C-alpha positions as CSV (number, residue, x, y, z in Angstrom):
1,M,63.9,-36.1,0.4
2,R,65.8,-36.0,3.1
3,E,69.6,-36.7,3.5
4,Y,71.6,-37.4,5.8
5,A,75.2,-37.6,7.1
6,Y,77.2,-38.1,10.5
7,V,79.3,-37.5,12.0
8,F,81.4,-38.1,14.4
9,S,84.7,-36.2,16.8
10,A,87.0,-36.7,19.8
11,V,89.4,-33.9,21.0
12,S,91.7,-34.4,22.9
13,P,91.3,-31.7,25.9
14,V,94.6,-31.8,26.6
15,G,96.6,-31.4,23.0
16,G,93.3,-29.7,21.0
17,C,94.1,-32.6,18.3
18,H,91.4,-33.6,16.8
19,D,89.7,-36.2,15.0
20,S,86.6,-37.1,12.6
21,L,85.0,-39.2,10.3
22,V,82.3,-38.4,8.0
23,L,79.4,-41.6,8.1
24,P,76.0,-42.2,6.3
25,W,74.7,-43.9,9.3
26,A,75.6,-43.5,13.0
27,D,75.2,-47.5,15.1
28,T,77.3,-49.7,16.1
29,E,79.3,-50.8,13.4
30,A,80.3,-46.8,12.5
31,I,81.0,-46.3,16.0
32,S,83.3,-48.8,16.4
33,L,84.7,-47.6,12.5
34,F,85.3,-44.1,13.9
35,L,87.7,-45.5,17.3
36,K,89.4,-47.8,14.8
37,E,90.6,-44.9,12.8
38,V,91.4,-42.9,16.3
39,A,93.3,-46.1,17.8
40,G,95.1,-46.6,14.2
41,R,96.2,-42.4,14.6
42,H,97.2,-42.6,17.5
43,P,99.0,-46.6,18.1
44,D,101.7,-45.1,20.5
45,E,98.9,-43.3,23.0
46,Y,96.5,-45.1,24.7
47,I,92.9,-43.2,24.3
48,L,90.5,-42.9,26.8
49,V,87.5,-40.8,25.3
50,F,84.2,-40.0,26.7
51,M,81.0,-40.6,25.5
52,Y,77.2,-40.1,25.6
53,Q,75.3,-43.5,26.8
54,A,73.3,-44.0,23.7
55,A,73.0,-47.5,22.4
56,W,75.0,-48.1,19.9
57,H,77.6,-46.7,21.9
58,K,78.0,-50.1,25.0
59,A,76.2,-52.8,22.5
60,K,77.7,-56.0,22.6
61,A,78.5,-55.3,19.3
62,L,81.5,-52.3,19.5
63,K,84.7,-53.1,19.0
64,V,86.7,-51.0,21.3
65,P,90.9,-51.5,19.7
66,P,93.8,-52.3,23.3
67,N,94.8,-49.0,23.2
68,M,91.8,-47.9,24.3
69,T,89.2,-47.2,26.5
70,L,85.6,-46.3,27.2
71,A,83.5,-44.3,30.0
72,F,81.0,-42.8,29.4
73,L,79.2,-39.1,31.2
74,P,75.8,-39.4,32.9
75,P,73.0,-38.8,31.1
76,Y,71.7,-34.8,30.2
77,S,75.4,-33.2,31.0
78,P,76.8,-32.9,27.3
79,E,79.2,-29.6,29.0
80,L,81.4,-32.6,30.6
81,N,82.1,-33.4,26.8
82,P,84.6,-31.6,25.2
83,Q,83.1,-31.6,21.8
84,E,80.0,-30.0,22.6
85,Q,82.6,-26.9,22.6
86,V,83.2,-27.8,19.0
87,W,79.8,-28.6,18.0
88,D,78.4,-25.1,19.6
89,E,81.8,-23.1,17.0
90,L,80.5,-24.5,13.6
91,R,77.0,-23.9,14.3
92,E,77.1,-20.3,15.7
93,K,79.3,-19.4,13.3
94,S,79.8,-21.2,10.4
95,L,76.7,-23.6,9.6
96,A,73.7,-21.9,11.5
97,N,71.3,-19.7,8.7
98,R,72.8,-21.1,5.2
99,L,69.7,-22.4,2.5
100,F,70.0,-25.6,2.3
101,I,72.5,-28.0,-0.1
102,P,73.9,-30.7,-1.3
103,I,74.2,-33.5,1.3
104,C,77.7,-34.0,-0.7
105,V,78.3,-30.0,-0.7
106,Q,77.9,-29.1,3.5
107,I,80.4,-32.3,3.9
108,C,83.1,-31.0,2.5
109,R,82.1,-27.6,3.5
110,I,81.5,-29.8,7.5
111,A,85.0,-31.7,6.8
112,A,86.9,-28.2,5.4
113,L,86.1,-26.1,8.7
114,L,87.2,-29.9,11.0
115,L,90.5,-29.5,9.3
116,R,90.9,-25.8,10.0
117,N,89.7,-26.5,13.5
118,G,92.2,-29.2,14.3
119,A,95.4,-27.4,12.6
120,A,94.1,-24.7,14.6
121,N,94.0,-26.4,18.2
122,R,98.1,-28.4,17.9
C-alpha cells in the first residue's frame, strides 16, 4: 500500500525565511490552507508568492489572504522557484537512497529537515 504526504513550502529569497506545512492531500483546499498559514505567520508583511500554474493553484475556489498576492511562473521553469533549491538540497543530502519506512517516520524526518533548513537560513 502506498502512502503519501504533501509538503507545501515557501522561502523568502531575500531573508531566507522558510514556511512549510505537511498535509495528507494536495488540492485547492490544501493550498488555501497553506496560504492562510503563511499569511498568519507574517501578519504585518505583504507577501508575494510565486507558484506553478497547477490547476489547483489557479482554481476559482482558491482563498488568497488579503496580505498576499499570487504570481505564476512560466511553464517548465523550476529554476525560477527558490523553493526548488530547498527540495534539491533535501533530496540530494537527506532523502536519497533511503530504505522505505513508515510514512509517519518519513514525515517527521522531513519536518525536522525543514525546521533545520529554516533555522539555518534566518
